[in-house]
N, C-alpha and C positions, 0 to 999 in steps of 0.2 A: 570678615564684615565686622563684627565687636570685637574691643581688646578684651579677651579672655580674664587675663591679669599678667601684670609685670610685678613679681615681689620687686618690691623697694627696699632699699638698706634706711630709707626713713620716711616717715608720713610726707614727704613733700615732692610730689611728682613736679617735673620740668620739662611738667607736662608740660640777625645776620643782615648785614647793611641790605639796602633793599635798593632797587634799581626801579625805579616809579615807574608805573604802566598805568591807563586807562582803568580806574576805578572798576571790580567785579568785572575785569574781563575774561572771560568761562568761554571755555571750549567745548562741545556737545560732542560724545565718541558717537559714531553708528549703532543703532539702536540695537542692530544686532550683532555686534560684536562682545555685549557685556554679558554674554553666558558662561564664557571663563569665570566670571566676576568672584564668586563665593566657592564652590566646589572644587576648585582645579586652580584656584589662588596660593600663590606661595605665602603667604600671609595666615594661610588657614588657621593653623594652629594659635595663633596670636588673636584671631579674629572673631572665631566662632566658637559657639556653646561645642563641648565636646560630648560626644555618645551618637549623634545623630545620625539615622538610618537614609535610605536614598533618597525617599521618597520625601521625607524632610529638607535634605541639601539640596534636592530642585525645588520646593517650594520657597527657601531662604534665598534661593538665586532669584527669583522673581520679584524680590523686596526691591533689589537693586532697579533702580529706574534710567539711571545713565551713569557715563564717565563723565566727569569733565576734568579740564586742563586747567590751572591757573598759573602764569606767566607769575616771576618772581615779583612781589613787590604788589601784585594785585591782591583785591578784597575779594575772600568768598563768601562772607556776608556782613553787614554794618548794624550797630549799633538802633535798634528801633525798626528795622526791618521786620517784615510779617516773618514769622516760623512758618515752616511745611517740612522741614527735612532734617536728617542728621546727614553727617557725611564722614565716612570710613577713608582716613587717608592712606592711600597705595602707596604713594612715593613722596617725598620730601618733608618737608617743617612747616611749621604754621607758628604764628604767635597770635596770643588771643590779648586784647586791650582796651582800655575803657578811656576817654579822655578826662582830666582829671580839672579840677577848677579853674587852674591856672592855663589851661589849655594846651598840656602836655600829655602824651601818651602816657598811660601807667599799664604795662604791662602785667596779666594774670597769669597767662599762663605759657607752657611751647607744647606744642602736640606734633608726632611723628608719625612714620608710617605703622599702622595696625592700630592706630589710636581713633575717637572718637570727635568731632567738633559738633558743635549745634546745642548741645542738651542744655544750653542756658536759655532758650527758649521756650523751652517745653512749659515753662510755669505760668507764664503769661500769654504765650501766644505772639511772643515776639523779642526779639535778641537783644542783647541787653549787652553786648560787646562786637567789636571789629575782630574778624578773623585774618590775617593777613599773610600770605605765602612768603617765607622768606628763604627759598629756592621756587625753580621750577617744581611743581606737582601737580600730582593727579588723585583724584578725589571718588569715591562710589556714593553717589546721588541716592539715598534712601528715604522716601516720603514717609512721613511719622503715620500718617494713616493706616499706610499699609502693613508698617510695624506692629501698630497695634490689632489692627485684624488678624494677622498670623500668630501674635504671642498668643491669643485666644485658644489658639487649635497646637499650639507647638508648647509646651510647657517648657522645655528647656530654654528656648527664645525667651519666654519670660521672666523664667529665674534669670537668664541672663541679662535683659535689661533692667531688673530691679538691681543686680550688682554694679551695674554700671555707674545708676544713680546713688547707690551706697558709697560708691568709690568717691565718686565726686564730692559728697559730702564731707568723707575723711579727709580727701584733698584739700579741701575748702580750712579746716579746722587746723590741717597739717600747716597751711600756710600761718594761719592766724598764731600757731604756736611759734614760726620760725621766725615770724616778725617781730613776735613781741619778746622772746625771751634771748633768742641766742645773740653772742657777739658776731660780727663782720666774720670770722675768721670759720666761724662755725656755719654761718649762712651760707659762704662760700665751698666749704668739704661737703655740705650735705646735698648740693646744689651738683658738683662733679661726681661724686657717689651716686648718685640719683640718676643721673643723665648716662653714665657708661654704663650703670647698670641695664637701663631700658633698652642702650643700643645692645647691649652682649646679647638680651635676649630676643635680637632679632638678627643676630647671627654677626653682629660686630665682634671687634676686640676687647678685652675686657679692662683694659690698662691705655688704651688710644682712643682719641674722639679728636674730629673735627668741628669746632664749637660754628655752627650756622648762624648764632647770634651776635651782636656786638657787645663788648662789653658794658655799653650805656644801657642794652636793652637789660642785661643780667642785671645790671644796678637797680634798675627799674623794678623788678621782678621783686629782688632780695629785699628792695626796701634799703639801698646802698647808695652812695654817690660814685660817680663814676671813678674819682681820685680814688676813694675808699678801696673797691675794686681792683683798680690797677696796681693799687700797694699792695694788698692781700695775695695777688697773684704771686708778685714779686716777692713775697715773702716765702710763701711755699718753695719756688724757686728757689731762692738763696739756702733752705732749711733743706733741699734735697728731695721734699716730697713730691715737685711735679718738673717734668719741663715743659716750656712752651716757646714755640716758635709760629709766630702771627698765630693763627687761628689753630693752628694743631695744638693738642696739647697730649703728652703721655704721664700717667700717673705711675712715680718710681715707687712708692710707698704707699701701697691701700692702706696698710694698719694704720698711719700715721693719720691719714683725714680719717678714719674711724673714730681713731682716738680724740679728735681734736672734736668730732660732732659728740661722741660717748666718752668723754674724759673716765681714765680708771680711778676708782676711789681706794688711795695709799692707806694700810693699817696705819 
């Protein structure tokens, strides 16, 4: 249900080209099919609080009201929409974005399976960004009123919700640091390290990944122009740090990426 924690290399989580479908195209699953949602889900170790007894697991299963399938390019929720639920991503990738003053989308994050979207709506009961599926995805819908009610009874869940909110604050601070003080190479290196580490926590390779987002979307998130992102990727390839074939990225030298983000100080 909730992302218990993916320990990241940098403070910046990251939490794909889009075939446009009608906005908000959501498909509800049969309500009786959701009983496998939490206690038997293969993302349980990532999403749920640890150390729950069977009775508590059964209660948490009841938090999930339904599952929804979202087609690639469809919007899960929009900026200004009334907030009612949090969404645990079961499969797929999302981006969150807001419209800038000049009308362009500013990407604020990328989210993957085992992570939560919708936290932005808690503050004033309205969402402050759009959440768009970067590929066909499925989410568990968790009404926030149910989460609040159950949190009063299951203390482990309450602590877990607090951790999620705290982690979001840390993420925002990390993004500010990234955009304010890092060079282009440092930003892209931190992005790749963080992304591959989050994917590895979900059972994927430590050195290979398929980018679900375009280079333009990466640039929007990192505060870089498309040309700068492409040029930096090319430099990493020339330096033998990564191998790139379209969207497939293979990290050849993880230590070099880490040194770019945290350069060693020579005596």
